Backbone as CSV, one residue per row, in Angstrom:
resi,resn,N_x,N_y,N_z,CA_x,CA_y,CA_z,C_x,C_y,C_z
1,UNK,-5.852,27.240,25.105,-5.322,26.459,24.019,-5.177,27.364,22.799
2,UNK,-4.065,27.255,22.107,-3.818,28.094,20.939,-4.684,27.635,19.781
3,UNK,-5.148,28.591,19.017,-5.935,28.280,17.832,-5.057,28.456,16.608
4,UNK,-5.306,27.640,15.625,-4.572,27.759,14.374,-5.119,28.929,13.575
5,UNK,-4.237,29.749,13.065,-4.641,30.892,12.259,-4.296,30.569,10.813
6,UNK,-5.281,30.652,9.961,-5.070,30.320,8.559,-4.576,31.549,7.812
7,UNK,-3.336,31.542,7.442,-2.770,32.587,6.604,-2.639,32.027,5.200
8,UNK,-2.433,32.890,4.209,-2.306,32.354,2.838,-1.205,31.303,2.708
9,UNK,-0.071,31.500,3.380,0.999,30.499,3.273,0.602,29.209,3.974
10,UNK,-0.109,29.318,5.082,-0.563,28.124,5.790,-1.597,27.379,4.939
11,UNK,-2.478,28.127,4.275,-3.492,27.513,3.429,-2.817,26.736,2.294
12,UNK,-1.828,27.351,1.658,-1.101,26.673,0.579,-0.404,25.432,1.114
13,UNK,0.160,25.520,2.297,0.860,24.385,2.895,-0.101,23.235,3.178
14,UNK,-1.278,23.560,3.709,-2.267,22.516,4.005,-2.777,21.851,2.732
15,UNK,-3.012,22.660,1.687,-3.504,22.084,0.442,-2.450,21.208,-0.222
16,UNK,-1.190,21.618,-0.172,-0.145,20.785,-0.775,0.064,19.519,0.044
17,UNK,-0.039,19.616,1.368,0.067,18.425,2.209,-1.082,17.472,1.918
18,UNK,-2.270,18.026,1.759,-3.448,17.215,1.441,-3.253,16.493,0.107
19,UNK,-2.701,17.194,-0.877,-2.477,16.587,-2.195,-1.437,15.475,-2.110
20,UNK,-0.371,15.692,-1.351,0.666,14.672,-1.198,0.098,13.439,-0.494
21,UNK,-0.683,13.632,0.559,-1.274,12.502,1.267,-2.262,11.750,0.384
22,UNK,-3.041,12.482,-0.393,-3.994,11.829,-1.298,-3.257,10.995,-2.341
23,UNK,-2.194,11.551,-2.910,-1.416,10.805,-3.900,-0.720,9.605,-3.270
24,UNK,-0.243,9.760,-2.046,0.412,8.651,-1.352,-0.566,7.511,-1.099
25,UNK,-1.748,7.838,-0.621,-2.744,6.789,-0.386,-3.217,6.160,-1.694
26,UNK,-3.285,6.935,-2.760,-3.669,6.370,-4.049,-2.616,5.374,-4.531
27,UNK,-1.335,5.753,-4.428,-0.272,4.842,-4.845,-0.233,3.611,-3.943
28,UNK,-0.445,3.798,-2.665,-0.478,2.664,-1.742,-1.615,1.710,-2.092
29,UNK,-2.765,2.252,-2.429,-3.890,1.374,-2.788,-3.616,0.636,-4.099
30,UNK,-2.955,1.295,-5.046,-2.618,0.615,-6.301,-1.623,-0.522,-6.074
31,UNK,-0.615,-0.289,-5.244,0.365,-1.346,-4.988,-0.261,-2.491,-4.193
32,UNK,-1.173,-2.171,-3.282,-1.863,-3.211,-2.526,-2.740,-4.052,-3.451
33,UNK,-3.425,-3.384,-4.373,-4.265,-4.113,-5.328,-3.413,-4.976,-6.257
34,UNK,-2.260,-4.470,-6.690,-1.387,-5.252,-7.555,-0.836,-6.472,-6.820
35,UNK,-0.480,-6.282,-5.563,0.003,-7.407,-4.764,-1.090,-8.449,-4.574
36,UNK,-2.309,-8.008,-4.328,-3.428,-8.944,-4.188,-3.702,-9.675,-5.498
37,UNK,-3.574,-8.970,-6.617,-3.785,-9.592,-7.922,-2.732,-10.669,-8.201
38,UNK,-1.473,-10.374,-7.913,-0.434,-11.383,-8.146,-0.554,-12.540,-7.158
39,UNK,-0.991,-12.272,-5.933,-1.199,-13.356,-4.969,-2.348,-14.259,-5.427
40,UNK,-3.395,-13.654,-5.965,-4.518,-14.431,-6.476,-4.095,-15.280,-7.674
41,UNK,-3.349,-14.678,-8.584,-2.873,-15.429,-9.748,-1.950,-16.570,-9.324
42,UNK,-1.079,-16.309,-8.369,-0.163,-17.341,-7.880,-0.924,-18.477,-7.202
43,UNK,-1.987,-18.140,-6.505,-2.801,-19.154,-5.836,-3.589,-19.980,-6.855
44,UNK,-4.226,-19.300,-7.800,-5.047,-20.007,-8.783,-4.208,-20.875,-9.723
45,UNK,-3.011,-20.405,-10.056,-2.138,-21.169,-10.942,-1.303,-22.211,-10.196
46,UNK,-1.442,-22.208,-8.867,-0.698,-23.133,-8.004,0.798,-23.106,-8.311
47,UNK,1.339,-21.895,-8.358,2.770,-21.729,-8.620,3.570,-22.212,-7.418
48,UNK,4.737,-22.776,-7.641,5.536,-23.289,-6.522,6.151,-22.147,-5.716
49,UNK,6.423,-22.439,-4.472,7.057,-21.451,-3.601,8.516,-21.278,-4.025
50,UNK,8.989,-20.034,-4.053,10.403,-19.844,-4.371,11.251,-20.338,-3.203
51,UNK,12.449,-20.743,-3.505,13.339,-21.190,-2.436,13.758,-20.023,-1.547
52,UNK,14.384,-20.359,-0.454,14.794,-19.346,0.513,15.763,-18.346,-0.102
53,UNK,16.743,-18.829,-0.835,17.741,-17.943,-1.427,17.092,-17.008,-2.457
54,UNK,16.252,-17.562,-3.335,15.578,-16.738,-4.335,14.674,-15.701,-3.675
55,UNK,13.989,-16.093,-2.619,13.100,-15.178,-1.932,13.887,-14.042,-1.275
56,UNK,14.982,-14.371,-0.583,15.783,-13.334,0.057,16.422,-12.401,-0.956
57,UNK,16.966,-12.968,-2.028,17.571,-12.130,-3.070,16.504,-11.251,-3.716
58,UNK,15.332,-11.822,-3.976,14.245,-11.052,-4.574,13.775,-9.922,-3.682
59,UNK,13.510,-10.230,-2.421,13.035,-9.192,-1.500,14.071,-8.101,-1.297
60,UNK,15.284,-8.483,-0.926,16.306,-7.468,-0.649,16.748,-6.744,-1.914
61,UNK,16.867,-7.469,-3.017,17.253,-6.822,-4.263,16.228,-5.794,-4.710
62,UNK,14.955,-6.175,-4.694,13.912,-5.236,-5.101,13.739,-4.104,-4.096
63,UNK,13.969,-4.374,-2.822,13.894,-3.320,-1.814,14.999,-2.290,-2.030
64,UNK,16.229,-2.757,-2.260,17.325,-1.828,-2.519,17.129,-1.101,-3.849
65,UNK,16.594,-1.786,-4.858,16.313,-1.137,-6.132,15.267,-0.038,-5.959
66,UNK,14.237,-0.312,-5.189,13.207,0.688,-4.924,13.800,1.893,-4.209
67,UNK,14.649,1.637,-3.236,15.290,2.737,-2.505,16.212,3.535,-3.424
68,UNK,16.937,2.843,-4.280,17.883,3.501,-5.189,17.153,4.386,-6.194
69,UNK,16.009,3.938,-6.676,15.251,4.675,-7.687,14.127,5.527,-7.092
70,UNK,14.195,5.804,-5.811,13.092,6.479,-5.119,12.769,7.853,-5.698
71,UNK,13.749,8.559,-6.217,13.513,9.918,-6.708,13.392,9.990,-8.225
72,UNK,13.038,8.892,-8.847,12.853,8.896,-10.301,11.547,8.174,-10.638
73,UNK,11.032,8.405,-11.822,9.801,7.703,-12.221,9.954,6.183,-12.248
74,UNK,11.165,5.689,-12.477,11.391,4.245,-12.468,11.193,3.652,-11.077
75,UNK,11.215,4.495,-10.055,10.982,4.029,-8.688,9.581,3.467,-8.507
76,UNK,8.621,4.003,-9.247,7.248,3.488,-9.167,7.193,2.074,-9.734
77,UNK,7.897,1.855,-10.842,7.945,0.508,-11.402,8.646,-0.460,-10.456
78,UNK,9.712,0.002,-9.812,10.412,-0.839,-8.843,9.504,-1.170,-7.660
79,UNK,8.685,-0.221,-7.243,7.748,-0.462,-6.147,6.720,-1.516,-6.539
80,UNK,6.211,-1.424,-7.758,5.250,-2.419,-8.231,5.910,-3.783,-8.385
81,UNK,7.180,-3.807,-8.809,7.894,-5.084,-8.906,8.042,-5.718,-7.526
82,UNK,8.367,-4.898,-6.523,8.510,-5.404,-5.150,7.186,-5.942,-4.621
83,UNK,6.118,-5.184,-4.772,4.830,-5.645,-4.239,4.290,-6.825,-5.038
84,UNK,4.575,-6.860,-6.335,4.171,-8.020,-7.127,4.910,-9.273,-6.697
85,UNK,6.197,-9.143,-6.426,6.970,-10.292,-5.950,6.467,-10.749,-4.580
86,UNK,6.110,-9.791,-3.730,5.536,-10.152,-2.424,4.235,-10.921,-2.603
87,UNK,3.399,-10.481,-3.546,2.158,-11.196,-3.822,2.414,-12.596,-4.347
88,UNK,3.408,-12.726,-5.228,3.759,-14.046,-5.752,4.200,-14.981,-4.627
89,UNK,5.005,-14.481,-3.699,5.471,-15.351,-2.616,4.362,-15.685,-1.620
90,UNK,3.308,-14.886,-1.582,2.167,-15.199,-0.707,1.272,-16.291,-1.293
91,UNK,1.306,-16.462,-2.605,0.431,-17.433,-3.272,0.512,-18.837,-2.728
92,UNK,1.708,-19.440,-2.596,1.787,-20.796,-2.052,1.284,-20.899,-0.603
93,UNK,1.511,-19.855,0.181,0.999,-19.858,1.555,-0.520,-19.822,1.569
94,UNK,-1.100,-18.996,0.704,-2.561,-18.937,0.612,-3.133,-20.258,0.113
95,UNK,-2.452,-20.892,-0.841,-2.904,-22.206,-1.328,-2.919,-23.227,-0.201
96,UNK,-1.883,-23.197,0.637,-1.802,-24.131,1.759,-2.932,-23.871,2.767
97,UNK,-3.222,-22.593,3.038,-4.298,-22.263,3.973,-5.656,-22.657,3.416
98,UNK,-5.860,-22.437,2.125,-7.133,-22.826,1.512,-7.312,-24.331,1.510
99,UNK,-6.235,-25.065,1.275,-6.311,-26.528,1.262,-6.611,-27.083,2.649
100,UNK,-6.187,-26.374,3.698,-6.440,-26.858,5.057,-7.791,-26.381,5.599
101,UNK,-8.558,-25.647,4.783,-9.879,-25.206,5.221,-9.871,-23.934,6.032
102,UNK,-8.828,-23.143,5.915,-8.722,-21.909,6.694,-9.040,-20.688,5.839
103,UNK,-9.992,-20.827,4.933,-10.386,-19.707,4.084,-10.971,-18.558,4.871
104,UNK,-11.611,-18.856,6.017,-12.179,-17.792,6.840,-11.092,-16.900,7.429
105,UNK,-9.918,-17.456,7.711,-8.801,-16.656,8.219,-8.338,-15.681,7.149
106,UNK,-8.282,-16.143,5.907,-7.877,-15.282,4.803,-8.887,-14.148,4.630
107,UNK,-10.167,-14.472,4.678,-11.195,-13.446,4.516,-11.193,-12.454,5.672
108,UNK,-10.927,-12.919,6.894,-10.841,-12.024,8.048,-9.664,-11.065,7.895
109,UNK,-8.528,-11.577,7.452,-7.357,-10.721,7.250,-7.611,-9.711,6.136
110,UNK,-8.232,-10.156,5.051,-8.534,-9.261,3.941,-9.525,-8.180,4.377
111,UNK,-10.569,-8.566,5.054,-11.560,-7.594,5.525,-10.991,-6.626,6.535
112,UNK,-10.186,-7.123,7.467,-9.567,-6.247,8.465,-8.627,-5.242,7.839
113,UNK,-7.843,-5.682,6.873,-6.939,-4.776,6.169,-7.720,-3.710,5.413
114,UNK,-8.785,-4.115,4.751,-9.598,-3.162,3.989,-10.240,-2.126,4.904
115,UNK,-10.757,-2.547,6.043,-11.405,-1.613,6.969,-10.393,-0.627,7.549
116,UNK,-9.240,-1.126,7.972,-8.217,-0.241,8.544,-7.719,0.743,7.492
117,UNK,-7.462,0.264,6.290,-6.997,1.142,5.220,-8.052,2.193,4.888
118,UNK,-9.310,1.801,4.817,-10.383,2.749,4.527,-10.482,3.811,5.615
119,UNK,-10.405,3.405,6.879,-10.499,4.365,7.979,-9.322,5.339,7.975
120,UNK,-8.124,4.834,7.743,-6.951,5.717,7.677,-7.069,6.679,6.506
121,UNK,-7.539,6.202,5.375,-7.707,7.071,4.209,-8.748,8.155,4.488
122,UNK,-9.858,7.776,5.081,-10.900,8.752,5.396,-10.389,9.797,6.381
123,UNK,-9.615,9.382,7.347,-9.063,10.306,8.323,-8.113,11.299,7.665
124,UNK,-7.223,10.793,6.825,-6.239,11.663,6.181,-6.904,12.616,5.203
125,UNK,-7.897,12.136,4.473,-8.538,12.991,3.485,-9.430,14.058,4.107
126,UNK,-9.864,13.869,5.345,-10.680,14.885,6.005,-9.886,15.706,7.009
127,UNK,-8.612,15.401,7.206,-7.788,16.105,8.188,-7.670,17.595,7.902
128,UNK,-7.355,18.040,6.677,-7.238,19.480,6.453,-8.536,20.228,6.731
129,UNK,-9.670,19.618,6.484,-10.946,20.283,6.747,-11.166,20.491,8.240
130,UNK,-10.645,19.586,9.066,-10.791,19.744,10.507,-9.792,20.754,11.057
131,UNK,-8.601,20.813,10.474,-7.587,21.754,10.958,-7.947,23.174,10.545
132,UNK,-8.350,23.326,9.316,-8.629,24.659,8.777,-9.884,24.576,7.912
133,UNK,-11.067,24.829,8.477,-12.309,24.690,7.723,-12.374,25.573,6.470
134,UNK,-11.658,26.699,6.444,-11.704,27.580,5.284,-10.704,27.184,4.206
135,UNK,-9.940,26.110,4.440,-8.892,25.678,3.499,-9.340,24.528,2.621
136,UNK,-10.585,24.473,2.240,-11.069,23.368,1.398,-10.647,23.599,-0.049
137,UNK,-10.436,22.474,-0.755,-10.075,22.567,-2.171,-11.292,22.874,-2.997
């Protein structure tokens, strides 16, 4: 089996990849937290569900806006707008589940998502150390 040889260019590549993955997971966690916050606010305020047309226009419009602004700083705001809108549309569904006594399903989904996200983050953040032990930051 071939062994990886750490050269200076490979070391720089691994460190930059590690930084990009760390920043990606950080942004993903922020958008997930923002979506959860808006879903919680929508549930607590008992906001009405948007209609089908508004929901489709909102999802597709914000998705295309996010794609259009992907290479600019405004793309981050578009991403937060998309995830916030997703959280808002989840609020009425969560209210319905809570009213029917299915709070344990919500907690199971929340816990499962948190565990999977934590495990993936831990794996990605320790990956460069396993590939190249001498390439630590």
